[in-house]
N, C-alpha and C positions, 0 to 999 in steps of 0.2 A: 802643624800648621802650613797652611796653603797660600802660595804668593798667587792673588790676581791680579795684573796691572792694566791701565788704562792711558792709550799714550793720543796724545793731540800733538803731529808732529807735522811741520810743514811740507807742502809737496816739494821742497825741492830736495828734500831729503830722498827721495827716489822710491818711497812707498815701498818698497822693499821689508818683507814681513816672515821672520821666523818663528813659530809656534814653539812656546814657554812650554804649555800645557793646561789645562784648566780654564782654558779662554787667555790666556795670557799673550800676549805681543810683543816681540822686542823688533827694534829696528835693525833693518842687517845694511849697510850703507857700503859693500863692499867693492859691487859692481857699479861703475861710473863714477868712483871718487876718485880723485888727488889727492886723498887720505892715505898716509902710509907710514907704519912704523918703523922704517927703515931711513927715511930720507934725515939729514943732518938739518937744522936751521928749520923746519918745516913745521908748522903747527899738526899735532899728531895726533891722530886718535878719537876727538871729540863727538863726531857726529856717528859712532859705532859703538854697539855694544860688547865687547868683546868678550872672550869665552871664559877668563877667568872671571868676569863678575858671577855669572851661570853658577860655577864652582862655590863661589864664596855666599850665593844665595841657597844652595842647596845646604852648604854649611851651618846656615842660620835655623835650619830646619833640623837638621838631623843632630845639632850639638843643644838644640833647644835655646838660644842665646835671647837673652831676656834682654828688653830696652826699656820696659818700663821707668820713668824716674830717673833718665839718661841724658845728659849732653853728649851727644852726637855730631863728629865732623864726618861727612861724605866729602874725601880729596881728592880732586881730579875727578868729579863726580859722573860727566859726563851727560848721559840720561838720567841719571840720580837714582836710580833703582835701588844701590844702598839705603839709602838713607831716604826713598819714602819707605820700605821695609820699616827703619825705623821710628818713622813717622808712624806708621800703621801698628805698628808695634808699643807706642804709647810712651816712647821718648819725650822727655819735658823740651827738652830744645832740640831743632837739628840745623847745622847750617851745612850748605852745600858752597864746594871751592871747586871753580873749575878755570885753567888759562885766558880760553878764550869768555868774552862776552858775547859773542852770537850764539855759544851752546846753552849758555845759560837763560839767554830771555828770549831764544827760541825752540830748544828744549828741555831745559832742569825744569824750569820755572809751569811752563803748559802743564807739563807731564805729574808735577807734584800737584797742582791745582786741580785737575785729572782725576787722580789718586785721590784728592780728599771728597770729592763727592760724590764714588764710586759707590757707598753702601745706598744713595739714594737709588739709584740705579732700578728700575722693576719694579718702584714701587706707585700705583697711581692714585694717591691721593693728591687731589689739586687744591685743597683748602689756601686761600693767599696766606690764612694766616701761619702755617705749615710751612709751607714755601719760606716765608721770612724769618720764619726760627731757623731752618735750615739753611737759608745764607747765612744768618748770622753764627751761626755755631760753625760752619765751613771756616769764618772768618775770623774767628776767636782760632782755633784751631791751626790756622796755616798763619796766626802769630808767634808759634813757635819757630818755625823756618825764619833762616834768612839766607842770603846768595851773595856770592862774592864772586869776582873774575881777579884775573892779572898772577902774577908769580907769586910764588909760594915765599917769598920773603917781605914782599908788601903786603902780603894779606896776614901774615905774623905782624908786618907793624901796626898796621889797622887796627885789627883786633886788640893788640895788646895796649893801643896806647886810648882806647876808646873811653870818653869820662866817665861811666860807670867801672863798675868794676868786673872784671873778667875772669869768671870762672872754667877754669882749664876743663878737659874734654874729660867723659867718662871713657870713649869709646871713639877711636877712629877707625875709619874703614877705608880701605884703598885698595884697586886693583889696576894691575898692569900700570904702574906708574913707575917701574924700577927698569925699565926696557934701556935707557940710556944710563949707563955710569958719572958721565957727566953730571948729574942731580942728582947724585946719591949725599953730597957733604948737603945740599939745601934744606934736599928730605927728613935727612936724620936731626938737623937743626931745628926744623919745623916739628919732628914730633919731639924735639926736648924740649921747647919754649910752651909747646901748647895741649901736652898730655897730662893729665892730673898723674900724681905721684900716683896714685894706686888706681891708674887707668891701664887701659890695653888697646895696643893696635891690631887690629886685623888685617894681614895683608896677602894679597892674589898676588901669583906670579906665573910665568911660564919659564922653564930650567932654563932657557937660555933666548936671548934676542936676535936673532940673525940680520948681521947688519948695521947693528949699534953695538952688540959686544955684552949688555948686560944683562943680568937676569939673577936667580934666588942665591948660588952660591954665592957667585964676585957680590951680591950685597949682604949677606951673611956676613960674610968674612971682614967688610967694610965695617959695619956694625961691632963685629967682634974687637976689631983692633981699637975704636974708641972708646971699650971698656964703659960704654954707659949704659947699656939697654941688653935684657938676655933674650934670644930668639928658642922659640920651638916650634916645630912641626908639627902643625895638626894632622894633615892631611896630603897625602902626593895621589895626582890625577897623571894614570898612564894611557887616557884615553888619546891618540891623538899626539899632540906634541906633550911632553910632559909638564905637568903643573903642578905647585905647590901652594898650599895654606899653609900660613906660619902666622904665628903671634907674636907679640912683642910688649915687654913691661920692664919697666926700671929694676936695674939691681939692686 
């Protein structure tokens, strides 16, 4: 499985790109950006694609992760790459959540729309009926996607209080969300409330986040103490800063 992403990102994000291979591009806003992963009380990271996201994308291919028919949550989605892969992999429903509404409106949503139309690129057929049919198909596909902004606790309240029955997520994908230990309780509660009893969380993280104190070992200890989930290390990446992929399932 090869991933190709199409980005329609606003100019104010610096337009700096890093090649992923096979025509894929990822925005890197680290230069000239005031966003930092180590400043307390400051919104952190939504305008940059962090390293662990690429680790998780690579794992999808290596482990042949199946998305067909699953309900998926991309938690702390940023650019939405993880959810987009689930979308293109046949998930029945995909929800994208990020703290910042600007990220959802100006980055996530345009990326999802752009990638829903990738298959039509390079096709020279111009018949109006064909074009209308394609637009209709894209609209139907996008109905699988919902977009949310705000804190995790408020997100939980919103989806759980929906008038229609809320089916819990088969798969929660999240990357670089455990950098700050202050958020662990809310994140754990989010998993507890929203994950299906037979579902799993795929989480990517650095070993340690300097300046904020979080990291994989501290988070795993936090989870173990609550005795609700079991964690399993899927992969350890030693290139640069040490990074981990873990799976969480209910005990």
